C-alpha positions as CSV (number, residue, x, y, z in Angstrom):
1,M,-33.7,3.4,-50.1
2,S,-36.6,4.9,-48.3
3,L,-36.3,5.7,-44.5
4,S,-39.2,3.3,-43.7
5,W,-37.3,0.4,-45.5
6,M,-34.1,1.0,-43.6
7,K,-36.1,1.2,-40.4
8,S,-37.5,-2.1,-41.4
9,I,-34.1,-3.7,-42.1
10,G,-32.9,-2.5,-38.7
11,V,-35.8,-4.1,-37.0
12,V,-35.1,-7.4,-38.6
13,V,-31.3,-7.2,-38.0
14,A,-32.0,-6.5,-34.2
15,M,-34.3,-9.6,-34.2
16,L,-31.7,-11.8,-35.6
17,V,-29.1,-10.5,-33.1
18,A,-31.5,-11.3,-30.3
19,L,-31.8,-14.9,-31.5
20,V,-28.2,-15.6,-31.5
21,P,-27.0,-17.0,-28.0
22,A,-24.4,-14.9,-26.2
23,A,-20.8,-16.4,-26.4
24,Q,-20.3,-18.6,-23.3
25,A,-17.2,-18.2,-21.2
26,E,-14.8,-21.1,-21.2
27,T,-15.1,-23.3,-18.1
28,I,-11.9,-24.5,-16.4
29,R,-12.0,-27.1,-13.6
30,L,-10.0,-26.5,-10.4
31,A,-9.2,-28.7,-7.6
32,V,-7.1,-28.3,-4.4
33,T,-5.3,-31.4,-3.0
34,D,-5.6,-30.8,0.8
35,L,-9.2,-30.1,0.9
36,V,-12.0,-32.9,0.6
37,G,-15.5,-32.1,-0.5
38,L,-17.3,-29.4,-2.2
39,E,-18.3,-27.5,0.8
40,E,-14.9,-27.2,2.2
41,L,-13.6,-26.0,-1.1
42,R,-16.3,-23.2,-1.4
43,R,-15.5,-22.3,2.4
44,E,-11.6,-21.9,1.9
45,F,-11.3,-20.9,-2.0
46,G,-14.8,-19.7,-2.9
47,A,-13.7,-16.1,-2.9
48,F,-10.5,-16.8,-4.8
49,K,-12.3,-18.8,-7.5
50,D,-14.9,-15.9,-7.9
51,K,-12.1,-13.2,-8.2
52,L,-10.1,-15.4,-10.6
53,S,-13.2,-15.9,-12.8
54,E,-13.6,-12.1,-12.8
55,V,-10.1,-11.2,-13.9
56,T,-9.8,-13.9,-16.5
57,G,-13.1,-14.2,-17.9
58,Y,-13.3,-18.0,-17.4
59,D,-16.1,-19.8,-15.7
60,I,-14.3,-21.7,-12.9
61,E,-15.7,-25.1,-11.5
62,F,-14.6,-26.7,-8.5
63,L,-13.9,-30.4,-8.7
64,P,-13.4,-32.0,-5.4
65,V,-10.8,-34.9,-5.1
66,T,-10.7,-37.6,-2.4
67,N,-7.0,-37.6,-2.2
68,R,-3.7,-36.7,-3.9
69,T,-3.7,-40.0,-6.0
70,A,-7.3,-39.1,-7.3
71,A,-6.1,-35.7,-8.2
72,V,-3.2,-36.9,-10.4
73,E,-5.3,-39.5,-12.0
74,A,-7.8,-36.7,-12.9
75,L,-5.0,-34.6,-14.4
76,R,-3.9,-37.7,-16.5
77,F,-7.2,-38.4,-18.0
78,D,-8.2,-34.5,-18.5
79,K,-10.8,-34.6,-15.8
80,I,-9.3,-31.3,-14.0
81,D,-7.5,-28.5,-15.5
82,F,-5.9,-26.9,-12.7
83,V,-4.6,-28.0,-9.4
84,L,-3.4,-26.1,-6.4
85,T,-1.0,-28.4,-4.4
86,G,2.1,-28.5,-2.4
87,P,5.7,-29.0,-3.3
88,A,5.8,-32.9,-2.4
89,E,2.7,-33.3,-4.5
90,Y,4.0,-31.4,-7.3
91,V,7.0,-33.6,-8.1
92,V,4.8,-36.7,-8.3
93,M,2.1,-35.0,-10.4
94,Q,4.7,-33.6,-12.6
95,K,6.3,-37.1,-13.2
96,R,3.1,-39.0,-13.5
97,A,0.9,-36.4,-15.5
98,Q,3.5,-34.1,-17.1
99,A,1.7,-31.2,-15.4
100,K,2.8,-27.6,-16.0
101,I,3.7,-25.0,-13.5
102,V,1.3,-21.9,-13.7
103,A,2.4,-19.9,-10.8
104,G,3.9,-20.4,-7.2
105,L,2.4,-19.4,-4.1
106,S,5.5,-18.1,-2.1
107,R,5.0,-18.6,1.7
108,P,7.2,-16.7,4.3
109,D,8.8,-18.7,6.9
110,Y,8.0,-22.0,5.3
111,F,10.8,-24.3,6.2
112,A,11.1,-27.6,8.6
113,V,12.5,-27.4,12.2
114,I,13.8,-30.1,14.5
115,V,12.8,-29.3,18.1
116,A,14.0,-30.6,21.4
117,L,13.5,-29.7,25.0
118,A,16.1,-27.1,26.0
119,D,17.0,-29.0,29.2
120,S,17.2,-32.3,27.4
121,P,20.5,-33.7,26.6
122,Y,19.8,-33.1,22.8
123,N,21.9,-30.1,21.8
124,S,22.5,-31.2,18.2
125,T,21.3,-33.7,15.5
126,E,24.3,-36.0,16.3
127,D,22.8,-36.3,19.9
128,L,19.7,-37.8,18.4
129,K,21.6,-41.2,17.1
130,G,19.6,-44.0,18.5
131,S,16.6,-42.0,19.8
132,K,13.1,-41.7,18.6
133,V,12.1,-38.7,16.7
134,G,8.4,-37.7,16.1
135,L,7.4,-36.3,12.7
136,G,3.9,-35.1,11.3
137,D,1.8,-36.5,8.7
138,V,3.4,-39.2,6.3
139,G,4.1,-37.5,3.0
140,S,3.7,-33.9,4.1
141,T,6.3,-31.6,2.7
142,S,7.0,-29.6,5.8
143,K,6.0,-31.9,8.6
144,H,7.6,-35.3,7.3
145,L,9.7,-34.8,4.3
146,G,11.1,-31.5,5.3
147,P,12.3,-32.6,8.6
148,V,13.7,-35.8,7.2
149,Q,15.9,-34.1,4.9
150,A,16.8,-31.6,7.7
151,L,18.2,-34.5,9.7
152,A,19.9,-35.7,6.6
153,D,21.5,-32.4,5.8
154,A,22.9,-32.3,9.3
155,G,24.7,-35.6,8.8
156,L,22.4,-38.2,10.0
157,N,21.0,-41.2,8.2
158,P,17.1,-40.9,9.0
159,Q,16.4,-44.5,8.0
160,K,19.1,-46.0,10.2
161,D,20.2,-43.5,12.7
162,V,16.9,-42.7,14.4
163,E,13.5,-44.3,15.0
164,I,10.9,-42.2,13.0
165,I,7.4,-42.0,14.4
166,N,4.6,-40.2,12.5
167,T,1.5,-38.8,14.1
168,K,-0.5,-35.5,14.3
169,V,1.5,-32.3,15.2
170,P,-0.6,-31.7,18.5
171,V,0.3,-35.3,19.6
172,L,3.8,-34.8,18.8
173,W,4.0,-31.6,21.1
174,E,2.6,-33.5,24.0
175,A,5.0,-36.4,23.4
176,L,7.9,-34.2,23.4
177,K,6.9,-32.5,26.6
178,R,6.5,-35.9,28.2
179,G,9.9,-37.1,27.0
180,D,8.3,-39.8,24.9
181,V,10.6,-38.7,22.0
182,A,14.0,-37.0,21.9
183,A,12.8,-34.4,19.3
184,I,10.1,-33.5,16.9
185,G,9.9,-32.2,13.4
186,M,7.4,-29.9,11.9
187,N,6.8,-26.7,10.0
188,H,8.3,-23.6,11.6
189,L,5.0,-21.9,11.8
190,N,3.4,-24.9,13.6
191,F,6.2,-24.7,16.1
192,L,5.6,-20.9,16.7
193,S,1.9,-21.4,17.0
194,L,2.3,-24.3,19.3
195,R,4.9,-22.5,21.4
196,Q,2.6,-19.5,21.9
197,R,-0.3,-21.5,23.0
198,E,1.9,-23.3,25.4
199,M,3.0,-19.9,26.9
200,E,-0.5,-18.6,27.2
201,K,-2.1,-21.6,28.9
202,S,-2.1,-22.0,32.7
203,G,1.0,-23.9,33.8
204,G,2.4,-24.0,30.2
205,L,6.0,-24.0,29.3
206,Q,7.7,-20.8,28.3
207,P,9.5,-20.4,24.9
208,G,12.9,-20.8,26.3
209,A,11.9,-24.4,27.4
210,F,12.3,-25.4,23.7
211,R,15.4,-25.4,21.3
212,V,15.7,-25.8,17.5
213,I,18.5,-28.0,16.8
214,A,18.1,-28.1,13.0
215,R,16.2,-26.4,10.6
216,G,16.0,-26.9,6.8
217,P,16.1,-24.1,3.9
218,D,13.0,-22.3,2.8
219,L,10.9,-24.9,1.1
220,P,9.9,-24.5,-2.5
221,N,6.6,-22.8,-3.1
222,D,3.0,-24.3,-3.2
223,V,2.0,-24.3,-6.9
224,L,-0.7,-24.0,-9.3
225,M,-0.3,-26.4,-12.0
226,A,-2.1,-27.2,-15.2
227,G,-2.8,-30.4,-17.1
228,K,-0.9,-31.1,-20.3
229,H,-4.0,-31.0,-22.0
230,V,-4.6,-27.3,-21.1
231,D,-4.1,-24.8,-23.9
232,E,-1.1,-22.5,-23.5
233,K,-3.3,-19.4,-24.2
234,V,-5.5,-20.3,-21.1
235,I,-2.4,-21.0,-19.1
236,E,-0.9,-17.5,-20.0
237,T,-4.2,-15.8,-19.3
238,V,-4.3,-17.2,-15.8
239,R,-0.6,-16.5,-14.9
240,L,-0.9,-13.0,-16.3
241,A,-4.0,-12.5,-13.9
242,F,-1.6,-13.3,-10.9
243,T,0.7,-10.6,-12.2
244,K,-2.0,-7.8,-12.9
245,H,-4.4,-8.6,-9.9
246,S,-2.0,-10.2,-7.4
247,D,-3.3,-8.1,-4.3
248,A,-6.7,-8.9,-5.0
249,L,-6.2,-12.6,-5.6
250,I,-4.3,-12.9,-2.5
251,A,-6.9,-11.1,-0.4
252,A,-9.5,-13.4,-1.6
253,I,-7.2,-16.5,-0.7
254,L,-6.9,-15.1,2.7
255,Q,-10.7,-15.2,3.2
256,G,-10.5,-18.8,3.9
257,E,-9.9,-19.5,7.6
258,D,-7.5,-22.4,7.1
259,N,-5.5,-20.5,4.5
260,Q,-3.9,-17.8,6.9
261,K,-0.9,-20.1,6.4
262,Y,-0.6,-18.0,3.3
263,S,-0.5,-14.6,5.1
264,G,2.3,-12.5,3.6
265,M,2.4,-14.7,0.4
266,R,3.1,-13.5,-3.0
267,F,2.6,-15.0,-6.4
268,I,5.8,-16.0,-8.3
269,T,5.4,-16.6,-12.0
270,G,9.0,-17.5,-12.7
271,V,8.9,-20.8,-10.9
272,Q,11.0,-23.6,-12.5
273,D,10.7,-27.3,-12.3
274,S,14.4,-27.5,-11.2
275,H,13.4,-25.5,-8.0
276,Y,11.8,-28.7,-6.9
277,N,15.0,-30.8,-6.8
278,Y,15.5,-30.3,-3.2
279,V,12.0,-32.0,-2.7
280,R,13.0,-35.0,-5.1
281,A,15.9,-35.4,-2.6
282,M,13.6,-35.4,0.2
283,Y,11.8,-38.4,-1.5
284,A,15.2,-40.1,-2.0
285,T,16.2,-39.6,1.7
286,A,12.8,-41.0,2.9
287,G,13.4,-44.0,0.9
288,Y,11.4,-43.3,-2.3
289,P,13.9,-42.3,-4.8
290,E,11.6,-42.7,-7.7
291,Y,9.1,-40.1,-6.4
292,A,6.3,-41.7,-8.6
293,D,3.9,-42.4,-5.7
294,F,2.5,-40.5,-2.9
295,I,4.1,-41.6,0.5
296,G,1.2,-42.8,2.9
297,E,-1.4,-43.4,0.1
């Protein structure tokens, strides 16, 4: 075979290769349940999405959801592939959509507390019987369900022994200081943040003005979950990325201003469904033993 003929073949092969489109990366769709709108998703999790895409080789597309119910329905009908959500949302989504755990986002100091004023007559949960207790947003793991269970763990029946009032955490704080409620329940880190701001403002109360009269155990992890339709190889690729590139992915998450709640977090890849039985107990304590629907929606 002549050299010129071989060159001609080489040219033809090169032309054919050039005509073949490059293989496109597989696209996976990601939602985050506590964020509404594409702009908010990009602001808080844009860096994380880009880094996860880089280390997995998948194209990742944000899919905004209007609420938690919309998210679970999208999972059920294969409209989204992965959802980042909290413990209270996980148990409902797992029941209704048979979604699978990919990895947990372990948050330090993530537990519920019941707080009273130090100079009030409320020194224990037993003292709260017959009183008003303020809690955070209905259905929140750490601001509503967690405090409800903390009361139950301490021997109260939250549905009978106290009057529960749900509102925003800053409103709860002011209600406690005014004496409108006997105690308030919230996330421990919310409490520390509010106490710090109180101390720093002119005429504010000092930390010793407040007393924690009950606290729950560390709550289960926030979780990245996958729809039952997602291929196991895809799930394993994403899970492996959290092991191999943990520090880079955490740094990407922490670029979001509202994501500072994840400061100090670690990815946990050995999370089991049974770890969320305490959350299921919360639903039962709050009067929703089936945990098939999101409270407040």
